[in-house]
VMD Tcl script that draws the C-alpha trace (Angstrom):
set ca {
  {-27.96 -12.56 -30.13}
  {-28.84 -12.92 -26.69}
  {-26.07 -15.28 -26.17}
  {-23.29 -13.31 -27.95}
  {-24.13 -10.17 -25.82}
  {-23.70 -12.12 -22.28}
  {-20.52 -13.37 -23.34}
  {-19.43 -10.08 -24.34}
  {-20.97 -8.51 -20.82}
  {-18.81 -11.61 -19.15}
  {-15.63 -11.04 -21.02}
  {-15.92 -7.58 -20.04}
  {-16.34 -7.93 -16.33}
  {-13.43 -10.53 -16.43}
  {-11.28 -7.86 -18.01}
  {-12.34 -5.32 -15.61}
  {-11.07 -7.28 -12.46}
  {-7.95 -8.50 -13.97}
  {-7.10 -5.12 -14.60}
  {-7.93 -4.36 -10.83}
  {-6.01 -7.36 -9.45}
  {-3.18 -6.33 -11.84}
  {-3.26 -2.67 -10.49}
  {-3.79 -3.88 -6.70}
  {-0.42 -6.33 -7.17}
  {1.31 -3.51 -8.87}
  {1.17 -1.37 -6.19}
  {1.77 -3.45 -3.26}
  {4.65 -5.45 -4.54}
  {7.20 -3.41 -3.03}
  {5.73 -2.90 0.00}
  {6.24 -6.30 0.66}
  {9.72 -6.64 -0.47}
  {12.42 -6.77 2.33}
  {13.47 -3.48 3.81}
  {16.98 -2.00 2.61}
  {20.37 -2.67 5.03}
  {22.62 -0.69 2.65}
  {21.94 2.76 3.57}
  {24.71 5.40 1.95}
  {26.08 2.92 -0.55}
  {24.93 4.02 -3.65}
  {27.00 6.42 -5.66}
  {25.45 9.79 -6.83}
  {22.66 10.34 -4.62}
  {21.74 13.32 -5.67}
  {19.81 11.49 -8.38}
  {17.18 10.75 -6.08}
  {16.31 14.85 -5.14}
  {13.93 16.19 -6.97}
  {13.90 19.38 -8.30}
  {10.82 20.01 -9.69}
  {8.68 22.20 -7.73}
  {5.08 20.62 -8.47}
  {6.14 17.37 -7.73}
  {7.49 18.48 -4.30}
  {4.36 19.84 -3.46}
  {2.93 16.98 -4.01}
  {5.10 14.83 -1.77}
  {6.82 13.63 -4.81}
  {4.23 11.36 -5.77}
  {4.76 12.58 -9.10}
  {5.07 8.89 -11.36}
  {1.86 8.84 -12.26}
  {1.04 12.83 -13.01}
  {4.29 13.83 -15.20}
  {3.20 14.55 -18.32}
  {5.63 17.54 -19.50}
  {9.87 17.83 -20.17}
  {10.18 16.95 -16.56}
  {8.99 13.37 -17.09}
  {11.99 12.19 -17.52}
  {13.19 12.62 -14.41}
  {10.29 11.01 -12.32}
  {8.39 8.31 -15.59}
  {9.97 9.07 -18.99}
  {6.58 7.35 -20.13}
  {5.02 10.69 -19.77}
  {7.25 12.23 -22.28}
  {4.48 11.03 -24.83}
  {1.68 12.90 -23.23}
  {2.27 16.44 -24.48}
  {1.22 17.41 -28.13}
  {3.59 20.42 -28.60}
  {6.91 20.96 -27.53}
  {7.60 21.61 -23.69}
  {10.86 23.50 -21.74}
  {10.73 22.97 -17.87}
  {13.48 24.61 -15.89}
  {14.12 24.21 -11.75}
  {16.00 25.58 -9.27}
  {16.51 24.18 -5.85}
  {17.44 26.04 -2.50}
  {18.55 22.74 -0.51}
  {20.18 22.68 3.03}
  {23.34 24.97 4.23}
  {25.26 25.69 0.94}
  {23.62 22.83 -1.28}
  {21.85 24.04 -4.46}
  {20.31 22.22 -7.55}
  {18.92 23.00 -10.92}
  {17.69 21.31 -13.91}
  {16.51 21.96 -17.69}
  {14.18 19.65 -19.62}
  {13.02 20.26 -23.41}
  {10.35 17.67 -24.98}
  {9.59 17.50 -28.83}
  {6.78 15.24 -30.30}
  {7.36 14.18 -33.44}
  {4.16 12.82 -34.74}
  {1.61 11.38 -32.95}
  {2.74 8.72 -31.30}
  {6.82 9.47 -30.67}
  {8.72 12.28 -28.44}
  {12.37 12.87 -27.71}
  {13.52 14.93 -25.23}
  {16.78 15.65 -23.44}
  {17.49 16.85 -19.79}
  {20.32 18.26 -17.71}
  {20.86 18.71 -13.83}
  {23.47 19.87 -10.98}
  {23.45 19.70 -7.82}
  {26.56 21.75 -6.02}
  {28.07 21.97 -2.52}
  {30.34 24.79 -1.54}
  {32.00 26.02 1.41}
  {33.10 22.79 2.93}
  {36.16 22.76 5.19}
  {39.35 20.81 4.18}
  {41.09 18.68 6.72}
  {43.63 16.42 7.17}
  {45.07 13.71 9.45}
  {47.48 16.39 10.80}
  {45.37 19.41 10.92}
  {41.83 17.90 11.86}
  {40.57 20.94 12.51}
  {41.40 22.26 9.08}
  {42.70 25.71 10.37}
  {44.20 27.22 7.49}
  {43.24 24.65 5.09}
  {40.46 26.72 3.34}
  {37.53 25.28 1.78}
  {36.44 22.97 -1.55}
  {33.59 21.98 -2.94}
  {31.79 19.57 -4.79}
  {29.51 19.29 -8.12}
  {27.61 16.70 -9.90}
  {25.90 16.67 -13.25}
  {23.43 14.57 -15.10}
  {22.90 14.84 -18.91}
  {19.97 12.36 -20.34}
  {18.58 11.67 -23.45}
  {15.09 10.35 -23.21}
  {12.11 8.66 -25.65}
  {8.64 7.82 -25.38}
  {6.12 6.01 -27.57}
  {2.31 6.05 -27.07}
  {1.75 2.56 -28.07}
  {-2.19 3.28 -27.74}
  {-4.16 6.17 -26.63}
  {-4.19 5.07 -23.17}
  {-0.81 3.43 -23.18}
  {2.82 5.06 -23.11}
  {6.25 3.38 -22.83}
  {9.08 5.56 -22.13}
  {12.90 5.33 -21.62}
  {16.34 7.61 -20.69}
  {20.00 7.20 -21.00}
  {22.55 9.43 -19.64}
  {26.11 10.03 -18.43}
  {26.63 11.21 -14.57}
  {29.62 13.13 -13.75}
  {31.11 14.37 -9.93}
  {33.80 16.39 -8.62}
  {34.83 16.38 -4.83}
  {38.04 18.99 -4.72}
  {40.48 17.30 -7.41}
  {38.76 13.96 -7.24}
  {35.91 12.83 -10.24}
  {33.56 10.08 -11.12}
  {31.38 9.25 -13.38}
  {28.96 6.67 -14.41}
  {25.59 5.80 -16.64}
  {22.32 6.02 -15.86}
  {18.75 4.45 -17.61}
  {14.95 5.16 -16.64}
  {12.63 2.83 -17.84}
  {8.80 3.74 -17.42}
  {5.01 2.83 -17.97}
  {2.15 5.03 -17.76}
  {-1.63 4.01 -18.11}
  {-4.31 6.44 -18.72}
  {-7.98 6.18 -17.90}
  {-7.41 2.73 -16.69}
  {-10.06 2.81 -14.73}
  {-12.55 5.81 -15.14}
  {-9.71 8.62 -15.36}
  {-7.36 6.99 -13.04}
  {-3.64 6.48 -13.97}
  {-1.47 3.77 -13.52}
  {2.42 4.59 -13.36}
  {5.58 2.00 -13.12}
  {9.18 3.40 -13.40}
  {12.23 1.78 -12.54}
  {14.63 5.09 -11.86}
  {18.45 5.51 -11.90}
  {19.76 2.19 -13.13}
  {23.44 2.20 -13.61}
  {26.87 1.96 -11.98}
  {30.18 4.22 -11.18}
  {32.28 3.31 -14.44}
  {35.21 5.47 -12.48}
  {35.11 6.52 -8.68}
  {36.54 8.92 -6.42}
  {38.50 6.04 -5.24}
  {39.27 2.50 -5.74}
  {35.84 1.33 -4.83}
  {33.01 1.56 -7.58}
  {29.42 1.73 -6.38}
  {25.98 1.19 -8.10}
  {23.46 4.21 -8.89}
  {20.29 5.05 -6.25}
  {18.39 2.43 -8.37}
  {14.73 2.46 -7.28}
  {11.17 1.03 -8.51}
  {8.17 2.78 -8.23}
  {4.26 2.42 -8.77}
  {2.06 4.99 -8.85}
  {-1.81 5.76 -9.15}
  {-3.66 9.33 -9.61}
  {-6.94 10.47 -9.81}
  {-8.84 13.85 -10.74}
  {-12.06 14.06 -8.53}
  {-14.55 17.02 -8.45}
  {-14.47 17.81 -12.34}
  {-10.98 17.64 -12.38}
  {-10.17 20.32 -9.92}
  {-8.87 17.93 -7.11}
  {-5.99 15.55 -8.29}
  {-5.01 12.78 -5.62}
  {-2.24 10.80 -6.17}
  {-0.13 7.93 -3.90}
  {3.10 6.40 -4.92}
  {5.22 3.50 -3.55}
  {9.13 3.51 -4.06}
  {11.41 0.65 -3.55}
  {15.14 0.52 -2.66}
  {17.49 -2.13 -1.61}
  {19.22 0.45 0.32}
  {16.49 2.12 1.48}
  {13.53 -0.27 1.60}
  {10.00 1.03 0.85}
  {9.09 4.56 0.97}
  {5.51 6.02 0.30}
  {4.19 9.39 -1.38}
  {0.73 11.29 -1.09}
  {-0.18 14.26 -2.60}
  {-2.74 16.33 -4.05}
  {-3.20 19.05 -6.12}
  {-6.71 21.88 -5.91}
  {-7.49 23.87 -8.42}
  {-9.94 26.61 -5.98}
  {-9.89 29.35 -8.92}
  {-8.94 28.80 -12.69}
  {-5.31 28.51 -13.38}
  {-4.39 28.56 -9.60}
  {-3.24 25.80 -7.76}
  {-2.49 24.67 -4.53}
  {-0.72 21.44 -3.33}
  {0.11 19.11 -0.32}
  {1.97 16.17 0.08}
  {3.48 13.26 2.41}
  {7.02 11.32 2.22}
  {7.76 8.71 4.63}
  {11.60 9.29 4.10}
  {11.02 13.10 5.26}
  {9.34 11.92 8.59}
  {11.97 10.20 9.43}
  {13.91 13.99 10.27}
  {11.17 14.45 12.83}
  {12.09 15.44 16.14}
  {9.25 13.58 18.22}
  {9.07 16.11 21.06}
  {8.48 18.52 18.65}
  {4.81 18.58 18.10}
  {5.08 21.55 15.23}
  {7.72 19.67 13.06}
  {6.52 19.87 10.03}
  {9.18 17.16 8.42}
  {7.65 14.89 5.96}
  {5.12 17.36 4.57}
  {5.30 19.54 1.59}
  {3.44 22.54 0.57}
  {3.13 24.35 -2.74}
  {1.39 26.86 -5.06}
  {1.40 27.54 -8.61}
  {-0.61 29.52 -11.44}
  {-0.63 29.84 -15.27}
  {-2.72 28.22 -18.13}
  {-1.80 24.51 -18.30}
  {-1.63 24.26 -21.75}
  {0.62 27.27 -22.08}
  {2.93 27.86 -19.08}
  {3.22 27.15 -15.23}
  {5.18 28.66 -12.48}
  {5.33 26.84 -9.52}
  {6.60 26.87 -5.89}
  {7.30 24.11 -3.27}
  {8.33 24.33 0.48}
  {9.62 20.85 2.53}
  {10.50 21.01 5.66}
  {13.61 18.70 6.68}
  {13.60 19.04 10.58}
  {16.43 20.20 12.28}
  {18.24 20.21 8.96}
  {16.42 23.18 7.66}
  {14.14 24.29 5.00}
  {14.16 23.54 1.02}
  {12.46 25.61 -1.06}
  {12.25 24.72 -5.32}
  {10.87 27.31 -7.99}
  {9.71 25.71 -11.65}
  {9.13 27.50 -14.92}
  {7.50 25.26 -17.73}
  {6.43 26.63 -21.49}
  {4.78 24.75 -23.74}
  {5.35 26.32 -27.30}
  {2.02 26.00 -29.08}
}
mol new
graphics top color blue
foreach p $ca { graphics top sphere $p radius 0.5 }
foreach p [lrange $ca 0 end-1] q [lrange $ca 1 end] { graphics top cylinder $p $q radius 0.2 }
display resetview
């Protein structure tokens, strides 16, 4: 009996160390990958611009946190977490005359399976029309650009702690009278309570390519590999999250975020994104580029209303609003 008890202890200890080693490897892998040198070569870059206010308020460190209908855009495995139908809508007032929005729905089926639908748009208006003969565009008017993405999502709760998810969708774009379209997919893994209450996430987002381009050249979509961690502290009143994202064209980016619930049903958020900090003017100490802030309130098991602010340096500021509802 003593020998059997010792053997079990050794096996459990080995298992713990194996999980910790795997966790470190997964999180650090993107950091040792070579930096990207193909900036601006990916089609439909709007797919990287998050609309969800809670996610942005936490610096986009959201792959291990997303557990509602919006998870289809961050980590589809998170769709397996809700036990009730959920609906999330978001709006983004981006730079200049740029706007974006999203609508996502998730429906659990039984105890293990969840399916979902999502649609998002990104539009740019008031673009001056020019030509070789008339480079100033005087008298030529303006045109607009609109991108759309439609997705179906599926998630499976493999065990009480492990979930898998994937999406498939169509992306379309219109610039003036020119059109383009392509196909996209996302794949995700979510492990809950890995070490204590820690969450580990891994996702591959925006996998695909254009099937028809605006011009002759067909480009791949802005695919990225993401690894994230999240852990609640102070009896779940403080949630900290970290994430690394690697892509061929932009190299490794880092996201850090925090969410604090000082009083019941009210949340204060802050985060940092390395890609946003690239817009910072080094001579301006007050520049907030790279930092994000947000607030939210609502019963997390019934509804949530969120707002987020993100500075884009000299380019301007971005404001996001999100409403989420859980049908019980």
